[in-house]
N, CA, C and O atoms as a CHARMM CRD file, in Angstrom:
* protein
*
  308
    1    1 MET  N    -14.11300   2.39000 -44.23800 PROA 1      0.00000
    2    1 MET  CA   -15.18700   2.21500 -43.27600 PROA 1      0.00000
    3    1 MET  C    -14.69500   1.46800 -42.04000 PROA 1      0.00000
    4    1 MET  O    -15.04900   1.80000 -40.90900 PROA 1      0.00000
    5    2 ARG  N    -13.87600   0.45900 -42.28400 PROA 2      0.00000
    6    2 ARG  CA   -13.34400  -0.33500 -41.17400 PROA 2      0.00000
    7    2 ARG  C    -12.43600   0.52100 -40.30200 PROA 2      0.00000
    8    2 ARG  O    -12.42300   0.38200 -39.07900 PROA 2      0.00000
    9    3 ASN  N    -11.68300   1.39900 -40.93500 PROA 3      0.00000
   10    3 ASN  CA   -10.76800   2.27200 -40.19500 PROA 3      0.00000
   11    3 ASN  C    -11.54200   3.24700 -39.31300 PROA 3      0.00000
   12    3 ASN  O    -11.10200   3.56500 -38.20800 PROA 3      0.00000
   13    4 VAL  N    -12.69000   3.72300 -39.79100 PROA 4      0.00000
   14    4 VAL  CA   -13.52100   4.65300 -39.01100 PROA 4      0.00000
   15    4 VAL  C    -14.07900   3.94200 -37.77900 PROA 4      0.00000
   16    4 VAL  O    -14.12700   4.51800 -36.69200 PROA 4      0.00000
   17    5 ARG  N    -14.50100   2.68100 -37.95500 PROA 5      0.00000
   18    5 ARG  CA   -15.00900   1.91200 -36.81400 PROA 5      0.00000
   19    5 ARG  C    -13.90900   1.70000 -35.78200 PROA 5      0.00000
   20    5 ARG  O    -14.14700   1.78300 -34.57700 PROA 5      0.00000
   21    6 SER  N    -12.74100   1.43400 -36.25700 PROA 6      0.00000
   22    6 SER  CA   -11.62000   1.22100 -35.34400 PROA 6      0.00000
   23    6 SER  C    -11.32900   2.48900 -34.54100 PROA 6      0.00000
   24    6 SER  O    -11.08400   2.43400 -33.33600 PROA 6      0.00000
   25    7 ILE  N    -11.36100   3.61500 -35.22300 PROA 7      0.00000
   26    7 ILE  CA   -11.09700   4.89100 -34.53800 PROA 7      0.00000
   27    7 ILE  C    -12.21500   5.19100 -33.54000 PROA 7      0.00000
   28    7 ILE  O    -11.94100   5.63600 -32.42500 PROA 7      0.00000
   29    8 CYS  N    -13.46400   4.95300 -33.92100 PROA 8      0.00000
   30    8 CYS  CA   -14.59100   5.18800 -32.99700 PROA 8      0.00000
   31    8 CYS  C    -14.50200   4.25800 -31.79300 PROA 8      0.00000
   32    8 CYS  O    -14.79000   4.66700 -30.66800 PROA 8      0.00000
   33    9 GLY  N    -14.10900   3.02300 -32.02300 PROA 9      0.00000
   34    9 GLY  CA   -13.95500   2.07600 -30.91000 PROA 9      0.00000
   35    9 GLY  C    -12.86800   2.51300 -29.95500 PROA 9      0.00000
   36    9 GLY  O    -13.01800   2.42300 -28.73700 PROA 9      0.00000
   37   10 ARG  N    -11.78200   2.98400 -30.51400 PROA 10     0.00000
   38   10 ARG  CA   -10.68400   3.46300 -29.65800 PROA 10     0.00000
   39   10 ARG  C    -11.08300   4.69600 -28.87300 PROA 10     0.00000
   40   10 ARG  O    -10.73800   4.83200 -27.69900 PROA 10     0.00000
   41   11 LEU  N    -11.82000   5.60500 -29.53000 PROA 11     0.00000
   42   11 LEU  CA   -12.27300   6.80700 -28.82200 PROA 11     0.00000
   43   11 LEU  C    -13.24800   6.45200 -27.70800 PROA 11     0.00000
   44   11 LEU  O    -13.20700   7.04800 -26.63200 PROA 11     0.00000
   45   12 ALA  N    -14.11900   5.48900 -27.95800 PROA 12     0.00000
   46   12 ALA  CA   -15.06300   5.06600 -26.91400 PROA 12     0.00000
   47   12 ALA  C    -14.30500   4.43800 -25.75000 PROA 12     0.00000
   48   12 ALA  O    -14.61100   4.70800 -24.58900 PROA 12     0.00000
   49   13 LEU  N    -13.32400   3.60600 -26.05600 PROA 13     0.00000
   50   13 LEU  CA   -12.52400   2.98800 -24.99800 PROA 13     0.00000
   51   13 LEU  C    -11.73800   4.03700 -24.22100 PROA 13     0.00000
   52   13 LEU  O    -11.64200   3.97100 -22.99600 PROA 13     0.00000
   53   14 LEU  N    -11.18300   4.99500 -24.93400 PROA 14     0.00000
   54   14 LEU  CA   -10.41700   6.06000 -24.27400 PROA 14     0.00000
   55   14 LEU  C    -11.30800   6.91300 -23.38200 PROA 14     0.00000
   56   14 LEU  O    -10.91200   7.28000 -22.27500 PROA 14     0.00000
   57   15 SER  N    -12.51000   7.23000 -23.85900 PROA 15     0.00000
   58   15 SER  CA   -13.41400   8.03900 -23.02900 PROA 15     0.00000
   59   15 SER  C    -13.89600   7.24700 -21.82000 PROA 15     0.00000
   60   15 SER  O    -14.07400   7.82100 -20.74500 PROA 15     0.00000
   61   16 ALA  N    -14.10800   5.95100 -21.97000 PROA 16     0.00000
   62   16 ALA  CA   -14.51100   5.13300 -20.81700 PROA 16     0.00000
   63   16 ALA  C    -13.39300   5.09600 -19.78000 PROA 16     0.00000
   64   16 ALA  O    -13.65500   5.19200 -18.58100 PROA 16     0.00000
   65   17 CYS  N    -12.15000   4.95800 -20.23400 PROA 17     0.00000
   66   17 CYS  CA   -11.01900   4.95800 -19.31000 PROA 17     0.00000
   67   17 CYS  C    -10.88600   6.31400 -18.61900 PROA 17     0.00000
   68   17 CYS  O    -10.59000   6.38500 -17.42600 PROA 17     0.00000
   69   18 ALA  N    -11.10700   7.38300 -19.37400 PROA 18     0.00000
   70   18 ALA  CA   -11.00800   8.72200 -18.78100 PROA 18     0.00000
   71   18 ALA  C    -12.07300   8.91600 -17.70400 PROA 18     0.00000
   72   18 ALA  O    -11.80700   9.52900 -16.67000 PROA 18     0.00000
   73   19 CYS  N    -13.28000   8.39300 -17.94300 PROA 19     0.00000
   74   19 CYS  CA   -14.34900   8.50500 -16.94400 PROA 19     0.00000
   75   19 CYS  C    -13.99800   7.70800 -15.69000 PROA 19     0.00000
   76   19 CYS  O    -14.24300   8.16300 -14.57300 PROA 19     0.00000
   77   20 LEU  N    -13.43000   6.52700 -15.87500 PROA 20     0.00000
   78   20 LEU  CA   -13.06200   5.70600 -14.71700 PROA 20     0.00000
   79   20 LEU  C    -11.93200   6.35700 -13.93100 PROA 20     0.00000
   80   20 LEU  O    -11.95200   6.34700 -12.70000 PROA 20     0.00000
   81   21 LEU  N    -10.96500   6.91200 -14.61100 PROA 21     0.00000
   82   21 LEU  CA    -9.83700   7.54100 -13.92600 PROA 21     0.00000
   83   21 LEU  C    -10.24400   8.84800 -13.25100 PROA 21     0.00000
   84   21 LEU  O     -9.64400   9.24800 -12.25300 PROA 21     0.00000
   85   22 ALA  N    -11.25300   9.50600 -13.78800 PROA 22     0.00000
   86   22 ALA  CA   -11.71100  10.75800 -13.17300 PROA 22     0.00000
   87   22 ALA  C    -12.27000  10.50400 -11.78600 PROA 22     0.00000
   88   22 ALA  O    -12.18300  11.36700 -10.91200 PROA 22     0.00000
   89   23 ALA  N    -12.83900   9.33500 -11.57800 PROA 23     0.00000
   90   23 ALA  CA   -13.36700   9.00300 -10.25500 PROA 23     0.00000
   91   23 ALA  C    -12.24700   8.81000  -9.24500 PROA 23     0.00000
   92   23 ALA  O    -12.45900   9.00100  -8.04700 PROA 23     0.00000
   93   24 CYS  N    -11.06100   8.43600  -9.70500 PROA 24     0.00000
   94   24 CYS  CA    -9.92600   8.20900  -8.80700 PROA 24     0.00000
   95   24 CYS  C     -9.22400   9.50200  -8.42200 PROA 24     0.00000
   96   24 CYS  O     -8.39200   9.49900  -7.51500 PROA 24     0.00000
   97   25 MET  N     -9.53500  10.59300  -9.08100 PROA 25     0.00000
   98   25 MET  CA    -8.82200  11.84400  -8.85700 PROA 25     0.00000
   99   25 MET  C     -9.52700  12.74700  -7.85000 PROA 25     0.00000
  100   25 MET  O     -9.15800  13.91100  -7.70000 PROA 25     0.00000
  101   26 THR  N    -10.51200  12.23500  -7.17500 PROA 26     0.00000
  102   26 THR  CA   -11.24000  13.04200  -6.20700 PROA 26     0.00000
  103   26 THR  C    -10.35600  13.25800  -4.98200 PROA 26     0.00000
  104   26 THR  O     -9.91100  12.29100  -4.36400 PROA 26     0.00000
  105   27 PRO  N    -10.09900  14.50300  -4.63000 PROA 27     0.00000
  106   27 PRO  CA    -9.26100  14.74200  -3.44800 PROA 27     0.00000
  107   27 PRO  C     -9.99800  14.35100  -2.17000 PROA 27     0.00000
  108   27 PRO  O    -11.22800  14.33800  -2.11700 PROA 27     0.00000
  109   28 VAL  N     -9.22500  14.04000  -1.16500 PROA 28     0.00000
  110   28 VAL  CA    -9.78900  13.67400   0.12900 PROA 28     0.00000
  111   28 VAL  C    -10.26100  14.93600   0.83200 PROA 28     0.00000
  112   28 VAL  O     -9.49300  15.87800   1.02800 PROA 28     0.00000
  113   29 LYS  N    -11.51300  14.94400   1.20200 PROA 29     0.00000
  114   29 LYS  CA   -12.08100  16.09200   1.89600 PROA 29     0.00000
  115   29 LYS  C    -11.63900  16.08800   3.35600 PROA 29     0.00000
  116   29 LYS  O    -11.33000  15.03600   3.91500 PROA 29     0.00000
  117   30 PRO  N    -11.61200  17.26900   3.96600 PROA 30     0.00000
  118   30 PRO  CA   -11.16900  17.33000   5.36400 PROA 30     0.00000
  119   30 PRO  C    -11.98700  16.45100   6.29900 PROA 30     0.00000
  120   30 PRO  O    -11.43000  15.88500   7.23900 PROA 30     0.00000
  121   31 TRP  N    -13.28100  16.32000   6.07200 PROA 31     0.00000
  122   31 TRP  CA   -14.12100  15.50400   6.94200 PROA 31     0.00000
  123   31 TRP  C    -13.94100  14.00900   6.67600 PROA 31     0.00000
  124   31 TRP  O    -14.40500  13.18400   7.46400 PROA 31     0.00000
  125   32 GLU  N    -13.27000  13.64900   5.57100 PROA 32     0.00000
  126   32 GLU  CA   -12.99700  12.24600   5.27800 PROA 32     0.00000
  127   32 GLU  C    -11.65300  11.79600   5.83600 PROA 32     0.00000
  128   32 GLU  O    -11.35800  10.60100   5.84800 PROA 32     0.00000
  129   33 ARG  N    -10.85100  12.71900   6.28800 PROA 33     0.00000
  130   33 ARG  CA    -9.52300  12.37000   6.79300 PROA 33     0.00000
  131   33 ARG  C     -9.58700  11.61900   8.11500 PROA 33     0.00000
  132   33 ARG  O     -8.65500  10.89600   8.46600 PROA 33     0.00000
  133   34 GLY  N    -10.66900  11.78500   8.84000 PROA 34     0.00000
  134   34 GLY  CA   -10.83600  11.05900  10.08600 PROA 34     0.00000
  135   34 GLY  C    -10.89700   9.54900   9.85400 PROA 34     0.00000
  136   34 GLY  O    -10.42300   8.76700  10.67800 PROA 34     0.00000
  137   35 THR  N    -11.47800   9.15300   8.73700 PROA 35     0.00000
  138   35 THR  CA   -11.53900   7.73500   8.40300 PROA 35     0.00000
  139   35 THR  C    -10.14900   7.19600   8.11600 PROA 35     0.00000
  140   35 THR  O     -9.81300   6.07700   8.50600 PROA 35     0.00000
  141   36 LEU  N     -9.34600   7.99400   7.43500 PROA 36     0.00000
  142   36 LEU  CA    -7.99300   7.54100   7.11200 PROA 36     0.00000
  143   36 LEU  C     -7.08900   7.52000   8.33600 PROA 36     0.00000
  144   36 LEU  O     -6.07500   6.82300   8.34600 PROA 36     0.00000
  145   37 ALA  N     -7.44800   8.27800   9.36700 PROA 37     0.00000
  146   37 ALA  CA    -6.63000   8.33400  10.57200 PROA 37     0.00000
  147   37 ALA  C     -6.96900   7.23200  11.56700 PROA 37     0.00000
  148   37 ALA  O     -6.32900   7.14000  12.61400 PROA 37     0.00000
  149   38 LYS  N     -7.94500   6.40600  11.27100 PROA 38     0.00000
  150   38 LYS  CA    -8.30800   5.33300  12.19500 PROA 38     0.00000
  151   38 LYS  C     -7.18100   4.31100  12.28600 PROA 38     0.00000
  152   38 LYS  O     -6.46300   4.09700  11.30900 PROA 38     0.00000
  153   39 PRO  N     -7.01700   3.67700  13.44400 PROA 39     0.00000
  154   39 PRO  CA    -5.91000   2.72700  13.62900 PROA 39     0.00000
  155   39 PRO  C     -5.96400   1.55200  12.66100 PROA 39     0.00000
  156   39 PRO  O     -4.91700   1.05800  12.24500 PROA 39     0.00000
  157   40 GLN  N     -7.14700   1.09700  12.29600 PROA 40     0.00000
  158   40 GLN  CA    -7.22400  -0.04300  11.39100 PROA 40     0.00000
  159   40 GLN  C     -6.80200   0.29600   9.96400 PROA 40     0.00000
  160   40 GLN  O     -6.63000  -0.60100   9.13900 PROA 40     0.00000
  161   41 MET  N     -6.63500   1.58800   9.66900 PROA 41     0.00000
  162   41 MET  CA    -6.18600   1.99500   8.34400 PROA 41     0.00000
  163   41 MET  C     -4.66900   2.09700   8.26400 PROA 41     0.00000
  164   41 MET  O     -4.13300   2.33800   7.18200 PROA 41     0.00000
  165   42 ALA  N     -3.96300   1.92300   9.37000 PROA 42     0.00000
  166   42 ALA  CA    -2.50400   2.02100   9.37900 PROA 42     0.00000
  167   42 ALA  C     -1.87900   0.80800   8.69600 PROA 42     0.00000
  168   42 ALA  O     -2.47800  -0.26500   8.63200 PROA 42     0.00000
  169   43 LEU  N     -0.67400   0.99900   8.19300 PROA 43     0.00000
  170   43 LEU  CA     0.03600  -0.10800   7.55600 PROA 43     0.00000
  171   43 LEU  C      0.32700  -1.19900   8.57100 PROA 43     0.00000
  172   43 LEU  O      0.20100  -2.38700   8.27600 PROA 43     0.00000
  173   44 VAL  N      0.71800  -0.78500   9.77500 PROA 44     0.00000
  174   44 VAL  CA     0.93600  -1.72600  10.86800 PROA 44     0.00000
  175   44 VAL  C     -0.09300  -1.36700  11.94000 PROA 44     0.00000
  176   44 VAL  O      0.10500  -0.40000  12.67500 PROA 44     0.00000
  177   45 PRO  N     -1.18800  -2.12500  12.04300 PROA 45     0.00000
  178   45 PRO  CA    -2.25600  -1.74400  12.95200 PROA 45     0.00000
  179   45 PRO  C     -1.84100  -1.77400  14.41600 PROA 45     0.00000
  180   45 PRO  O     -2.31000  -0.94700  15.19900 PROA 45     0.00000
  181   46 ASP  N     -0.98900  -2.68800  14.79900 PROA 46     0.00000
  182   46 ASP  CA    -0.56200  -2.80600  16.18700 PROA 46     0.00000
  183   46 ASP  C      0.96000  -2.79100  16.22700 PROA 46     0.00000
  184   46 ASP  O      1.58300  -3.84400  16.08800 PROA 46     0.00000
  185   47 PRO  N      1.58200  -1.61300  16.41600 PROA 47     0.00000
  186   47 PRO  CA     3.04600  -1.52500  16.36700 PROA 47     0.00000
  187   47 PRO  C      3.73600  -2.34200  17.45300 PROA 47     0.00000
  188   47 PRO  O      4.81500  -2.88900  17.22400 PROA 47     0.00000
  189   48 GLN  N      3.12400  -2.43000  18.63300 PROA 48     0.00000
  190   48 GLN  CA     3.75400  -3.19200  19.71500 PROA 48     0.00000
  191   48 GLN  C      3.77700  -4.68400  19.38000 PROA 48     0.00000
  192   48 GLN  O      4.78800  -5.35200  19.59600 PROA 48     0.00000
  193   49 ASN  N      2.68500  -5.20100  18.86200 PROA 49     0.00000
  194   49 ASN  CA     2.63800  -6.60000  18.46700 PROA 49     0.00000
  195   49 ASN  C      3.60100  -6.86400  17.32000 PROA 49     0.00000
  196   49 ASN  O      4.24000  -7.91600  17.27900 PROA 49     0.00000
  197   50 ALA  N      3.71200  -5.93300  16.39800 PROA 50     0.00000
  198   50 ALA  CA     4.64000  -6.09800  15.27800 PROA 50     0.00000
  199   50 ALA  C      6.08100  -6.12100  15.77300 PROA 50     0.00000
  200   50 ALA  O      6.89900  -6.87600  15.24900 PROA 50     0.00000
  201   51 ALA  N      6.40600  -5.29700  16.78300 PROA 51     0.00000
  202   51 ALA  CA     7.75700  -5.29000  17.33400 PROA 51     0.00000
  203   51 ALA  C      8.07200  -6.61000  18.03700 PROA 51     0.00000
  204   51 ALA  O      9.18600  -7.12500  17.93700 PROA 51     0.00000
  205   52 ILE  N      7.08100  -7.15000  18.74900 PROA 52     0.00000
  206   52 ILE  CA     7.27800  -8.44200  19.42000 PROA 52     0.00000
  207   52 ILE  C      7.46800  -9.55500  18.38800 PROA 52     0.00000
  208   52 ILE  O      8.34400 -10.40600  18.54400 PROA 52     0.00000
  209   53 MET  N      6.66500  -9.54900  17.35800 PROA 53     0.00000
  210   53 MET  CA     6.79200 -10.56900  16.30900 PROA 53     0.00000
  211   53 MET  C      8.14000 -10.45600  15.61200 PROA 53     0.00000
  212   53 MET  O      8.75700 -11.46900  15.28200 PROA 53     0.00000
  213   54 GLN  N      8.60300  -9.21900  15.38500 PROA 54     0.00000
  214   54 GLN  CA     9.90200  -9.01200  14.73700 PROA 54     0.00000
  215   54 GLN  C     11.02600  -9.50500  15.63500 PROA 54     0.00000
  216   54 GLN  O     11.98400 -10.10700  15.15300 PROA 54     0.00000
  217   55 HSD  N     10.91900  -9.25600  16.94000 PROA 55     0.00000
  218   55 HSD  CA    11.93600  -9.71800  17.87500 PROA 55     0.00000
  219   55 HSD  C     11.96800 -11.25200  17.90800 PROA 55     0.00000
  220   55 HSD  O     13.04300 -11.85300  17.91600 PROA 55     0.00000
  221   56 THR  N     10.80400 -11.87100  17.92600 PROA 56     0.00000
  222   56 THR  CA    10.73600 -13.32900  17.91700 PROA 56     0.00000
  223   56 THR  C     11.33200 -13.89400  16.63100 PROA 56     0.00000
  224   56 THR  O     12.05200 -14.89200  16.65500 PROA 56     0.00000
  225   57 TYR  N     11.03000 -13.25800  15.53300 PROA 57     0.00000
  226   57 TYR  CA    11.55700 -13.72500  14.24900 PROA 57     0.00000
  227   57 TYR  C     13.07300 -13.64700  14.22100 PROA 57     0.00000
  228   57 TYR  O     13.74500 -14.58800  13.79900 PROA 57     0.00000
  229   58 THR  N     13.61100 -12.51000  14.67600 PROA 58     0.00000
  230   58 THR  CA    15.07100 -12.37300  14.64500 PROA 58     0.00000
  231   58 THR  C     15.72900 -13.29500  15.66100 PROA 58     0.00000
  232   58 THR  O     16.85100 -13.74700  15.43100 PROA 58     0.00000
  233   59 SER  N     15.07100 -13.58700  16.77200 PROA 59     0.00000
  234   59 SER  CA    15.64000 -14.49900  17.75800 PROA 59     0.00000
  235   59 SER  C     15.66000 -15.92700  17.23100 PROA 59     0.00000
  236   59 SER  O     16.63700 -16.64700  17.43700 PROA 59     0.00000
  237   60 LYS  N     14.60900 -16.34100  16.56300 PROA 60     0.00000
  238   60 LYS  CA    14.55000 -17.69600  16.02600 PROA 60     0.00000
  239   60 LYS  C     15.49000 -17.87900  14.85000 PROA 60     0.00000
  240   60 LYS  O     16.04900 -18.95800  14.65800 PROA 60     0.00000
  241   61 GLU  N     15.66200 -16.85000  14.08100 PROA 61     0.00000
  242   61 GLU  CA    16.53200 -16.94900  12.91800 PROA 61     0.00000
  243   61 GLU  C     17.98700 -16.73600  13.30100 PROA 61     0.00000
  244   61 GLU  O     18.86900 -16.87200  12.45400 PROA 61     0.00000
  245   62 THR  N     18.25200 -16.40900  14.54400 PROA 62     0.00000
  246   62 THR  CA    19.58600 -16.15500  15.08900 PROA 62     0.00000
  247   62 THR  C     20.36300 -15.13900  14.27200 PROA 62     0.00000
  248   62 THR  O     21.58900 -15.20500  14.18100 PROA 62     0.00000
  249   63 SER  N     19.66900 -14.23900  13.70500 PROA 63     0.00000
  250   63 SER  CA    20.32800 -13.14400  13.01900 PROA 63     0.00000
  251   63 SER  C     19.40900 -11.94200  13.06600 PROA 63     0.00000
  252   63 SER  O     18.20200 -12.07700  13.26800 PROA 63     0.00000
  253   64 SER  N     19.95600 -10.82700  12.88900 PROA 64     0.00000
  254   64 SER  CA    19.15400  -9.62300  12.84000 PROA 64     0.00000
  255   64 SER  C     19.73800  -8.71000  11.78400 PROA 64     0.00000
  256   64 SER  O     20.81200  -8.96000  11.23500 PROA 64     0.00000
  257   65 GLY  N     19.02700  -7.68000  11.52300 PROA 65     0.00000
  258   65 GLY  CA    19.45700  -6.75900  10.48700 PROA 65     0.00000
  259   65 GLY  C     18.51600  -6.83400   9.30600 PROA 65     0.00000
  260   65 GLY  O     17.69400  -7.74400   9.20200 PROA 65     0.00000
  261   66 GLY  N     18.64200  -5.90300   8.45100 PROA 66     0.00000
  262   66 GLY  CA    17.75000  -5.83500   7.31200 PROA 66     0.00000
  263   66 GLY  C     16.45100  -5.13200   7.63500 PROA 66     0.00000
  264   66 GLY  O     15.69800  -4.76600   6.73300 PROA 66     0.00000
  265   67 TYR  N     16.18300  -4.94000   8.91800 PROA 67     0.00000
  266   67 TYR  CA    14.98600  -4.20600   9.32700 PROA 67     0.00000
  267   67 TYR  C     15.36700  -2.96600  10.09900 PROA 67     0.00000
  268   67 TYR  O     14.52300  -2.39700  10.79200 PROA 67     0.00000
  269   68 GLY  N     16.59700  -2.53000  10.00500 PROA 68     0.00000
  270   68 GLY  CA    17.04500  -1.35000  10.70100 PROA 68     0.00000
  271   68 GLY  C     17.46800  -1.62600  12.12300 PROA 68     0.00000
  272   68 GLY  O     17.61800  -0.69200  12.91100 PROA 68     0.00000
  273   69 VAL  N     17.66400  -2.88400  12.47100 PROA 69     0.00000
  274   69 VAL  CA    18.05600  -3.25900  13.81800 PROA 69     0.00000
  275   69 VAL  C     19.49300  -3.75300  13.77200 PROA 69     0.00000
  276   69 VAL  O     19.86400  -4.56600  12.92500 PROA 69     0.00000
  277   70 GLY  N     20.29500  -3.24200  14.70500 PROA 70     0.00000
  278   70 GLY  CA    21.67600  -3.68700  14.75000 PROA 70     0.00000
  279   70 GLY  C     21.80400  -4.99500  15.49200 PROA 70     0.00000
  280   70 GLY  O     20.93900  -5.35300  16.29200 PROA 70     0.00000
  281   71 GLY  N     22.86100  -5.69600  15.23100 PROA 71     0.00000
  282   71 GLY  CA    23.08000  -6.95900  15.91700 PROA 71     0.00000
  283   71 GLY  C     24.17300  -7.74300  15.23200 PROA 71     0.00000
  284   71 GLY  O     24.50400  -7.49200  14.07300 PROA 71     0.00000
  285   72 GLY  N     24.72400  -8.68700  15.94800 PROA 72     0.00000
  286   72 GLY  CA    25.82400  -9.45100  15.40300 PROA 72     0.00000
  287   72 GLY  C     25.43100 -10.79300  14.83900 PROA 72     0.00000
  288   72 GLY  O     26.27100 -11.46200  14.23700 PROA 72     0.00000
  289   73 GLY  N     24.20700 -11.21600  15.00300 PROA 73     0.00000
  290   73 GLY  CA    23.80100 -12.49200  14.45900 PROA 73     0.00000
  291   73 GLY  C     23.96300 -13.63700  15.43700 PROA 73     0.00000
  292   73 GLY  O     23.76200 -14.79500  15.07100 PROA 73     0.00000
  293   74 CYS  N     24.33300 -13.32600  16.70600 PROA 74     0.00000
  294   74 CYS  CA    24.52200 -14.40100  17.67600 PROA 74     0.00000
  295   74 CYS  C     23.22700 -14.74700  18.39900 PROA 74     0.00000
  296   74 CYS  O     23.19600 -15.73800  19.12900 PROA 74     0.00000
  297   75 GLY  N     22.16600 -13.98100  18.23100 PROA 75     0.00000
  298   75 GLY  CA    20.91000 -14.25000  18.88300 PROA 75     0.00000
  299   75 GLY  C     20.83200 -13.71300  20.28900 PROA 75     0.00000
  300   75 GLY  O     19.84500 -13.96100  20.98200 PROA 75     0.00000
  301   76 CYS  N     21.83300 -12.98900  20.73400 PROA 76     0.00000
  302   76 CYS  CA    21.86200 -12.50400  22.10600 PROA 76     0.00000
  303   76 CYS  C     21.35600 -11.07500  22.23000 PROA 76     0.00000
  304   76 CYS  O     21.47100 -10.49500  23.31000 PROA 76     0.00000
  305   77 ASN  N     20.82300 -10.50200  21.22300 PROA 77     0.00000
  306   77 ASN  CA    20.37000  -9.12100  21.31900 PROA 77     0.00000
  307   77 ASN  C     18.98600  -9.13500  21.75800 PROA 77     0.00000
  308   77 ASN  O     18.37800  -8.07600  21.91500 PROA 77     0.00000
């Protein structure tokens, strides 16, 4: 009897997980893509500001590199 309860509990948990995961599998509709294309949805919302911050960081650290930028580490780039 205890084994049957355990199996029923596992099946209930598995079905609940399947229902939750089914909600995540909804494809993005064409009319919803406009929301994803908004600037605030980008990984870097302001690329120019990010470039300035990166330049300041590399200048203060007197080294560059690791971000795809060449340089000798003298701070003169």
